[in-house]
C-alpha positions as CSV (number, residue, x, y, z in Angstrom):
1,M,-5.4,-37.6,-25.7
2,L,-3.9,-40.7,-26.2
3,F,-2.1,-41.7,-29.7
4,N,-1.5,-45.0,-31.5
5,E,2.5,-44.5,-32.4
6,E,2.6,-47.1,-34.8
7,K,-1.0,-46.1,-36.6
8,I,0.1,-42.3,-37.3
9,L,3.3,-42.8,-38.8
10,N,1.7,-45.5,-41.3
11,Q,-1.2,-42.9,-41.6
12,L,1.5,-39.9,-42.5
13,E,3.3,-42.2,-44.4
14,E,1.0,-42.6,-46.8
15,L,1.2,-38.2,-47.2
16,L,5.3,-38.3,-48.0
17,G,6.0,-35.2,-50.2
18,K,2.2,-34.0,-50.0
19,E,1.2,-30.7,-48.9
20,F,-1.4,-30.8,-46.0
21,T,-2.0,-29.3,-42.8
22,I,-2.6,-30.5,-39.2
23,P,-6.1,-29.6,-38.8
24,E,-7.3,-30.7,-42.0
25,F,-5.5,-34.6,-41.4
26,A,-6.7,-34.0,-37.6
27,K,-10.2,-34.2,-38.5
28,S,-9.7,-36.7,-41.1
29,Y,-9.0,-38.9,-38.4
30,Q,-10.9,-37.7,-35.7
31,Y,-8.6,-36.4,-33.7
32,D,-7.9,-33.5,-31.0
33,V,-6.3,-30.5,-33.4
34,Q,-4.3,-28.8,-30.6
35,S,-3.3,-32.4,-28.5
36,F,-2.2,-33.6,-32.3
37,A,-0.1,-30.9,-33.0
38,E,1.7,-30.8,-30.1
39,Y,2.6,-34.6,-30.6
40,F,3.2,-34.2,-34.5
41,F,6.1,-31.2,-33.3
42,E,7.2,-34.1,-30.9
43,L,7.8,-37.0,-33.3
44,D,9.7,-34.2,-34.9
45,K,11.8,-33.7,-32.1
46,D,12.6,-37.6,-31.7
47,N,13.9,-37.4,-35.3
48,K,11.0,-40.1,-36.0
49,I,10.0,-37.5,-38.7
50,D,10.9,-34.6,-40.8
51,F,9.3,-31.9,-42.4
52,I,9.1,-28.4,-43.9
53,L,6.5,-25.2,-43.0
54,T,5.5,-23.9,-46.3
55,T,4.4,-20.2,-46.6
56,K,0.8,-21.1,-46.6
57,G,1.2,-22.6,-43.1
58,A,0.9,-26.2,-44.8
59,I,3.4,-28.6,-44.2
60,R,5.1,-31.0,-46.5
61,L,6.9,-34.1,-45.1
62,K,10.7,-35.3,-45.9
63,H,10.7,-38.5,-44.1
64,V,8.8,-41.0,-42.0
65,L,11.4,-43.5,-40.1
66,N,13.9,-42.3,-42.6
67,K,11.5,-43.6,-46.1
68,T,11.8,-40.3,-48.1
69,V,10.6,-38.8,-51.1
70,N,12.6,-37.1,-53.9
71,L,12.0,-33.2,-52.9
72,E,14.1,-32.1,-55.6
73,N,11.6,-30.0,-57.3
74,V,10.7,-28.4,-53.9
75,D,13.3,-25.6,-53.0
76,T,13.5,-25.9,-49.4
77,N,15.3,-23.1,-48.6
78,K,12.1,-21.4,-49.6
79,F,10.2,-22.6,-46.8
80,N,12.2,-22.4,-43.9
81,F,10.3,-21.5,-40.5
82,P,11.2,-22.0,-37.5
83,K,9.7,-25.2,-36.0
84,D,8.0,-23.9,-33.0
85,I,5.2,-25.3,-32.0
86,E,3.7,-22.5,-29.9
87,L,4.2,-20.1,-33.1
88,Y,2.3,-22.9,-34.9
89,K,-0.8,-22.9,-32.9
90,L,-0.9,-18.8,-33.1
91,I,-1.3,-19.4,-36.8
92,I,-4.0,-21.6,-36.8
93,F,-5.7,-19.9,-34.3
94,S,-5.5,-16.7,-36.1
95,L,-6.9,-17.9,-39.5
96,G,-11.1,-18.4,-37.9
97,L,-10.4,-14.7,-36.2
98,E,-12.9,-12.0,-37.5
99,I,-11.3,-9.5,-40.1
100,N,-11.3,-6.7,-37.6
101,L,-9.0,-8.8,-34.6
102,R,-7.0,-10.3,-37.7
103,I,-5.5,-7.0,-38.7
104,E,-5.4,-6.7,-34.7
105,F,-3.4,-10.0,-34.4
106,D,-0.5,-9.4,-37.9
107,K,0.4,-5.5,-36.1
108,C,0.9,-7.7,-32.6
109,M,2.7,-10.6,-34.4
110,A,4.9,-8.1,-36.2
111,Q,7.0,-7.2,-32.8
112,N,8.8,-9.9,-30.7
113,H,7.8,-8.5,-27.1
114,F,4.1,-9.3,-28.7
115,V,4.8,-12.5,-29.7
116,D,6.9,-13.9,-26.9
117,K,3.4,-12.9,-24.8
118,F,0.8,-14.3,-27.1
119,K,2.6,-17.3,-26.3
120,Q,2.0,-17.2,-22.7
121,M,-1.9,-16.2,-22.9
122,D,-4.5,-18.9,-23.9
123,Q,-7.3,-18.3,-26.5
124,N,-9.7,-16.4,-24.3
125,E,-6.8,-14.1,-23.0
126,L,-6.1,-13.8,-26.6
127,L,-9.6,-12.6,-27.7
128,I,-10.4,-10.5,-24.9
129,F,-6.7,-8.7,-25.7
130,L,-7.3,-8.5,-29.6
131,R,-11.1,-7.6,-28.9
132,N,-9.8,-4.6,-26.8
133,R,-7.4,-3.6,-29.7
134,A,-9.8,-3.7,-32.0
135,E,-12.1,-1.5,-30.0
136,F,-9.6,1.5,-29.4
137,F,-8.3,1.1,-33.2
138,A,-11.7,0.6,-34.6
139,K,-11.5,3.9,-36.9
140,D,-8.5,3.3,-38.1
141,N,-9.1,-0.2,-39.0
142,Q,-12.2,0.7,-40.5
143,E,-10.8,3.4,-42.8
144,L,-7.6,0.5,-43.9
145,L,-10.5,-1.7,-45.1
146,N,-12.0,1.3,-46.7
147,E,-8.9,1.9,-48.3
148,K,-8.2,-2.3,-49.5
149,K,-11.8,-2.0,-50.8
150,I,-11.0,1.0,-53.1
151,E,-8.5,-0.9,-54.6
152,I,-10.0,-4.1,-55.0
153,E,-12.8,-2.0,-57.0
154,K,-10.1,-0.3,-59.0
155,L,-8.3,-2.8,-59.7
156,S,-11.9,-4.7,-60.9
157,T,-12.7,-2.1,-63.0
158,A,-9.3,-1.2,-64.7
159,Q,-9.5,-5.7,-65.8
160,L,-12.8,-4.8,-67.2
161,D,-11.4,-1.6,-68.9
162,N,-8.3,-4.4,-70.3
163,D,-10.6,-6.7,-71.7
164,E,-11.8,-3.9,-74.0
165,I,-8.4,-2.1,-75.3
166,I,-6.9,-2.0,-78.5
167,H,-3.3,-3.4,-78.8
168,L,-1.4,-0.9,-80.9
169,T,0.8,-1.8,-83.5
170,P,5.1,-2.3,-83.3
171,E,5.5,0.8,-85.0
172,E,3.0,3.0,-82.6
173,K,5.0,0.8,-79.7
174,S,8.1,1.7,-81.5
175,K,6.9,5.3,-81.5
176,I,6.2,6.0,-78.3
177,A,9.2,4.1,-76.9
178,K,11.8,6.5,-78.5
179,A,9.6,9.8,-77.4
180,Q,9.5,9.1,-73.5
181,E,13.8,8.0,-74.1
182,K,13.8,11.4,-75.5
183,H,11.7,12.4,-72.9
184,L,13.6,11.0,-70.1
185,K,16.9,12.2,-71.2
186,K,15.7,15.4,-71.3
187,N,14.9,15.8,-67.7
188,N,18.0,13.7,-66.3
189,Q,20.2,16.7,-67.8
190,T,18.2,18.8,-66.7
191,V,18.4,17.7,-63.0
192,I,22.4,17.1,-63.5
193,K,22.5,20.7,-64.8
194,T,20.7,21.3,-61.7
195,E,22.2,20.1,-59.2
196,Q,26.0,21.0,-60.0
197,N,24.8,24.6,-60.1
198,F,23.6,24.5,-56.8
199,K,27.0,22.5,-55.6
200,V,28.8,25.2,-57.4
201,A,26.7,28.6,-55.8
202,I,26.9,26.7,-52.2
203,E,30.9,26.1,-52.7
204,Q,31.3,29.8,-54.3
205,K,29.2,30.9,-50.8
206,L,31.6,28.8,-48.2
207,E,34.8,30.1,-50.5
208,L,33.3,33.7,-49.7
209,E,32.3,33.2,-45.6
210,R,36.4,32.2,-45.4
211,K,38.1,34.8,-47.0
212,R,35.9,37.5,-45.1
213,N,36.2,35.8,-41.4
214,Y,40.3,35.8,-42.4
215,L,40.5,39.0,-43.0
216,V,38.7,40.0,-39.8
217,T,39.8,36.8,-37.5
218,G,42.1,36.1,-38.9
219,Y,40.7,32.3,-39.1
220,S,40.2,30.9,-42.7
221,E,37.2,29.5,-41.6
222,T,33.1,29.3,-42.8
223,N,30.5,31.0,-40.6
224,Q,29.6,27.7,-39.0
225,E,33.1,26.7,-38.3
226,K,33.7,29.7,-36.5
227,Y,30.6,29.6,-34.2
228,Q,32.3,26.1,-33.7
229,R,35.0,27.4,-32.9
230,L,34.0,30.1,-30.2
231,A,31.4,27.8,-28.2
232,K,34.3,25.6,-27.9
233,A,36.6,28.5,-26.5
234,R,33.9,29.7,-24.8
235,K,32.6,26.1,-23.1
236,N,36.7,25.7,-22.1
237,T,36.7,29.8,-20.3
238,E,33.7,28.2,-18.4
239,Q,34.9,24.9,-17.1
240,L,38.5,26.7,-16.6
241,N,37.2,29.5,-14.3
242,R,35.3,26.8,-12.4
243,D,38.1,24.7,-12.0
244,K,39.8,27.6,-10.2
245,F,36.7,29.0,-7.9
246,K,36.5,25.2,-7.1
247,A,40.5,25.1,-6.0
248,K,40.5,28.2,-4.3
249,I,37.4,26.9,-1.9
250,E,39.0,23.9,-1.5
251,E,42.4,25.7,-0.5
252,R,40.5,28.2,1.8
253,K,38.7,25.0,3.6
254,K,41.5,24.4,5.9
255,Y,40.7,27.7,7.5
256,V,37.6,26.8,9.2
257,D,38.9,26.4,12.2
258,N,38.8,30.1,12.5
259,Y,35.3,30.4,12.9
260,Y,32.9,29.0,15.4
261,V,29.1,29.0,15.7
262,G,27.0,31.7,16.2
263,Q,29.8,34.2,14.6
264,V,28.6,37.2,13.3
265,V,31.4,38.3,10.6
266,S,30.8,40.3,7.3
267,G,31.5,38.8,3.4
268,K,31.8,39.8,-0.1
269,I,28.9,37.6,-2.0
270,V,31.7,36.0,-5.0
271,K,29.4,33.3,-6.5
272,K,25.5,32.6,-7.4
273,I,24.6,29.5,-8.1
274,P,20.6,28.2,-7.9
275,I,20.5,27.2,-4.9
276,G,22.4,29.5,-2.7
277,I,25.5,31.6,-2.7
278,Y,29.7,31.5,-1.9
279,V,30.6,34.4,0.6
280,D,34.2,35.3,1.1
281,L,34.1,35.4,4.9
282,G,38.5,36.3,4.6
283,D,40.3,33.2,5.3
284,S,37.7,30.8,4.3
285,D,34.3,30.7,2.3
286,G,31.0,30.5,3.6
287,F,27.7,29.1,1.7
288,I,24.0,30.6,2.0
289,S,21.6,28.0,1.4
290,I,18.6,29.9,-0.4
291,T,16.6,26.7,0.2
292,N,17.0,26.5,3.4
293,L,15.8,30.0,4.1
294,D,12.4,31.1,5.5
295,S,10.5,33.5,3.3
296,L,10.7,36.6,5.5
297,I,15.1,36.6,5.0
298,M,14.6,36.4,1.4
299,R,12.2,39.0,0.7
300,K,14.7,41.1,3.3
301,Y,17.9,40.4,1.8
302,S,17.0,38.9,-1.6
303,S,17.6,42.6,-3.2
304,K,21.0,42.6,-1.9
305,F,22.4,38.7,-3.0
306,W,24.6,40.4,-6.0
307,V,27.8,39.3,-6.9
308,G,30.4,41.7,-5.4
309,N,27.9,43.5,-3.0
310,T,29.0,42.9,1.2
311,I,26.8,41.6,3.7
312,K,27.0,40.4,7.0
313,C,26.1,36.9,7.8
314,E,25.5,34.7,11.2
315,I,27.8,31.0,11.1
316,T,25.3,28.5,11.7
317,F,27.4,25.2,11.5
318,I,30.5,24.3,10.7
319,D,31.8,21.0,9.2
320,I,35.3,20.6,10.2
321,K,35.6,17.4,8.4
322,R,34.7,18.5,5.3
323,G,35.7,22.0,5.6
324,N,32.3,23.5,5.4
325,I,30.9,26.7,6.8
326,D,26.8,27.2,6.5
327,I,25.8,31.4,7.1
328,I,22.5,32.9,7.3
329,P,22.3,36.4,6.3
330,T,21.7,38.8,9.6
331,S,21.2,42.2,11.1
332,K,23.5,41.5,13.9
333,K,26.1,43.4,15.3
334,I,29.1,42.1,13.9
335,S,31.3,40.1,16.7
336,T,34.3,41.2,17.9
337,Q,35.9,37.8,19.1
338,K,37.7,36.0,16.1
339,K,38.6,33.1,17.2
340,L,37.3,30.4,19.6
341,N,38.9,31.0,23.4
342,K,39.6,27.6,24.7
343,N,39.9,29.3,28.3
344,K,36.8,31.3,28.0
345,T,33.0,29.8,28.3
346,V,31.2,30.9,24.7
347,K,27.7,30.6,24.5
348,K,26.4,27.7,22.3
349,V,23.7,28.8,19.9
350,I,22.8,24.9,19.1
351,N,23.1,21.9,21.6
352,K,25.8,19.9,20.9
353,S,24.1,16.6,20.7
354,I,21.8,18.5,18.1
355,L,24.9,19.2,16.3
356,E,26.1,15.7,16.1
357,N,22.4,14.7,15.4
358,K,22.9,16.5,12.9
359,K,26.0,16.0,11.5
360,N,25.4,11.7,11.7
361,E,22.2,12.7,9.5
362,N,24.2,14.9,7.2
363,E,26.7,11.9,6.5
364,K,23.8,9.5,6.1
365,I,22.6,11.6,3.5
366,K,25.6,11.9,1.7
367,K,26.7,8.2,1.8
368,T,23.0,7.4,0.6
369,L,23.1,9.6,-2.1
370,E,27.0,8.5,-3.3
371,A,25.2,5.0,-3.0
372,I,22.6,5.5,-5.3
373,L,24.8,7.8,-7.5
374,D,27.6,4.7,-7.8
375,A,25.1,2.3,-8.9
376,G,24.2,4.2,-11.7
377,G,21.0,6.0,-10.5
378,K,21.7,9.4,-11.8
379,E,19.0,10.0,-14.0
380,S,16.6,8.1,-12.1
381,L,17.6,11.0,-9.1
382,Q,16.8,13.4,-11.3
383,F,13.5,11.8,-12.0
384,F,13.1,11.6,-8.0
385,A,13.5,15.5,-8.2
386,R,10.8,15.8,-10.9
387,L,8.5,14.2,-9.0
388,I,9.4,16.4,-6.0
389,K,9.1,19.6,-7.7
390,K,5.2,18.0,-8.4
391,N,4.8,18.4,-4.6
392,I,6.5,21.6,-4.9
393,K,3.8,23.5,-6.9
394,D,0.8,21.4,-6.3
395,N,0.6,20.5,-3.0
396,P,2.9,22.5,-0.9
397,Y,1.3,21.4,2.7
398,E,1.3,17.5,2.0
399,W,4.7,16.4,1.6
400,S,8.4,15.5,2.8
401,V,11.0,13.1,2.1
402,S,12.5,10.9,4.7
403,L,15.1,8.4,4.9
404,P,13.6,4.9,6.7
405,K,15.7,3.6,9.5
406,N,15.1,0.2,8.9
407,K,15.8,0.7,4.9
408,K,19.5,0.9,4.1
409,N,20.2,3.9,1.4
410,T,16.8,4.3,0.6
411,V,14.5,8.0,0.6
412,R,11.0,8.2,0.5
413,L,9.0,10.7,-1.2
414,N,5.3,11.2,0.5
415,N,2.2,12.6,-0.9
416,F,-0.8,13.4,0.9
417,G,-2.1,9.9,3.3
418,L,0.6,7.4,0.9
419,E,4.2,7.3,0.2
420,G,4.6,8.3,-3.7
421,S,7.9,6.6,-4.2
422,Y,11.1,5.9,-2.9
423,I,14.6,5.7,-3.8
424,N,17.7,3.0,-3.6
425,E,20.7,1.5,-4.9
426,Q,18.6,-0.9,-6.5
427,G,15.8,1.1,-8.2
428,I,13.4,3.6,-8.1
429,M,9.4,2.6,-6.9
430,I,6.9,4.8,-8.4
431,V,2.9,4.6,-7.3
432,V,1.1,4.8,-10.4
433,I,-2.8,4.6,-11.7
434,N,-3.7,3.5,-15.5
435,S,-6.7,5.3,-15.2
436,K,-7.8,8.4,-18.0
437,F,-7.7,5.7,-20.5
438,K,-6.1,1.9,-21.4
439,N,-2.3,2.0,-21.5
440,Y,-0.7,-1.0,-23.0
441,E,2.8,0.4,-22.6
442,L,1.9,0.9,-18.9
443,D,0.3,-2.7,-19.1
444,Y,3.7,-4.6,-20.1
445,L,5.5,-2.3,-17.7
446,I,3.5,-3.9,-15.0
447,D,2.9,-7.4,-15.6
448,K,6.9,-7.7,-16.0
449,F,8.1,-5.4,-12.6
450,V,5.0,-6.2,-10.3
451,P,4.2,-9.0,-8.5
452,A,0.4,-10.2,-9.0
453,K,-0.1,-9.6,-5.3
454,N,0.4,-6.1,-5.8
455,R,-1.3,-5.7,-8.4
456,Q,-4.3,-4.5,-6.8
457,G,-5.3,-3.6,-2.9
458,K,-1.2,-2.9,-1.6
459,Y,-2.9,0.5,-0.4
460,S,-6.2,0.5,1.7
461,K,-6.8,4.2,1.5
462,L,-6.4,4.0,-2.5
463,P,-7.0,0.1,-3.9
464,M,-6.8,0.9,-7.6
465,A,-2.5,2.2,-6.2
466,I,0.3,0.1,-7.6
467,P,3.8,0.5,-6.9
468,L,5.9,-0.3,-9.7
469,F,9.2,-1.1,-9.0
470,I,12.1,-0.5,-12.0
471,D,15.7,-0.7,-12.0
472,F,18.1,2.4,-13.6
473,K,18.4,0.7,-16.6
474,N,14.9,-1.0,-17.5
475,L,13.6,3.1,-16.6
476,K,15.6,4.5,-19.8
477,G,13.0,5.6,-22.3
478,K,10.1,4.4,-20.4
479,K,10.1,8.2,-17.9
480,T,7.1,9.8,-19.6
481,V,4.3,7.0,-19.3
482,I,5.4,6.5,-15.3
483,Y,5.5,10.4,-14.9
484,S,2.0,10.0,-16.5
485,A,0.6,7.3,-14.9
486,Y,2.1,9.2,-11.6
487,V,-0.2,11.8,-11.8
488,D,-3.0,9.9,-12.4
489,F,-2.3,8.8,-8.9
490,F,-1.1,12.3,-7.5
491,D,-4.7,13.3,-8.3
492,Q,-6.3,10.5,-6.6
493,A,-3.9,10.6,-3.7
494,K,-5.1,14.0,-2.4
495,K,-8.4,12.0,-1.3
496,T,-6.1,9.8,1.4
497,G,-6.1,12.8,3.9
498,K,-2.9,14.4,5.5
499,N,0.5,14.1,5.4
500,S,1.7,11.7,8.8
501,W,5.5,12.3,8.2
502,K,5.6,15.6,8.3
503,K,7.8,15.8,11.3
504,A,10.4,13.1,9.9
505,H,11.2,15.2,6.8
506,E,14.6,15.3,5.8
507,A,15.4,19.5,4.9
508,D,18.3,18.8,4.4
509,F,18.2,15.9,1.9
510,I,16.5,18.3,-0.6
511,I,19.5,20.9,-0.1
512,E,22.0,18.4,-0.7
513,L,20.3,16.6,-3.8
514,A,19.8,20.1,-5.3
515,K,23.5,20.4,-4.8
516,T,23.7,17.3,-6.6
517,L,22.2,17.6,-9.7
518,N,22.3,21.6,-9.5
519,V,18.7,22.0,-9.8
520,E,16.7,24.6,-7.7
521,L,14.4,22.7,-5.5
522,G,12.3,23.7,-2.1
523,Q,10.7,22.8,1.2
524,P,7.2,22.2,2.3
525,D,5.3,25.1,3.4
526,Y,5.4,24.0,6.9
527,I,8.9,24.4,7.3
């Protein structure tokens, strides 16, 4: 809509210093309200007019083409609101809303992220959004309206009763004031005395604790201080023991070349952790990965897995570069040959090419985990492990993890016939469904992080599934709502059939992830 600037400025000049609203002005001169509001703010931007917004959403002009009016009696600081056309449009829009929609509008406007979202929505989208919220919070809003109604009725009743009140004489008022003052003084004395007695009792109790502890331990400390001191000492001792054990393991790694793959040796169990067992082999140390043992071996040897016990082990893999020896419990005879003799042919337990591929895969796994951790993704890796645990518990046969060859430093989790998640050094992707009820927090995450083309129909087997990719920083504080939405997807994914990526499952990644996070993880039942 085109406007005659000279004509409008003359009309505004007549209103200098007076209070009016843009809708009133526009209707008086038959202008479109929205178009005129935008034009009005453009005039202010070009410094052709200047105005202030009042608490009622009205306008008071300060100057038009440098013609001013005396505003000495008006406190302009009182009306210091931002001149934001989009915000002003929202205020005007809210004036015509029904009471249930207005309640939800006021709630949302108290939160900055809703204000920014409202500015990007047209009126139809706003109405749909507010109606959905009003329907969801209908019960709460009705209770609020009922409370307001009761308050208004009480005020009306009080006003009626006030008309019938007989006013007290000055003497009566003086007597009442003296009685109230005497009562308050007495109460204050009682409170002060009670607080003082409580503080004295507490101090006496703490002093008694200090004397008793000094006689027993030689430290003058309260029970709480004693607990904190002992907890700190215990923590330091545990850390010292861990450091000593780690140093011992590292020192003995240089002797791994004294052993060979296929050798059967006797060793003593020196430490147990959730994912495996360290065994002293004599010159060096071996590691039994519990998560990599099949159920038959576990049932046969689990009763022997205690610190101090001696067991026979077979060496299955030696990483010369890192000084690691992988072993499994066995009932075979102990090998008489102590060291690999280069002049004799030793029967190969594992083909050389397979060993080389395994070594390369292990290096790729460790490199991928290091890249994710270096990018600040430890918390996201823990969340990824939580998704794996969900599959171990509720989907033992149809899940797998793999490292795609065409994606650098990426690990993918497959559920049934679909991918369920993947993680790399940029962030983590989780497939979600918002199906049980409307979750506005999840809607916000989808609107912010998922491109419009991926919000429906990304997966032909499950069109409702949405790939939500979120960086490590933004995942914080959102894990609960995202995990709930993943569980909704998980329940629906059962309909998508069998997992076709089983052959690509990386069992060594599960082992390495468990070591890195110090958690217990298992393998799929088909392994």
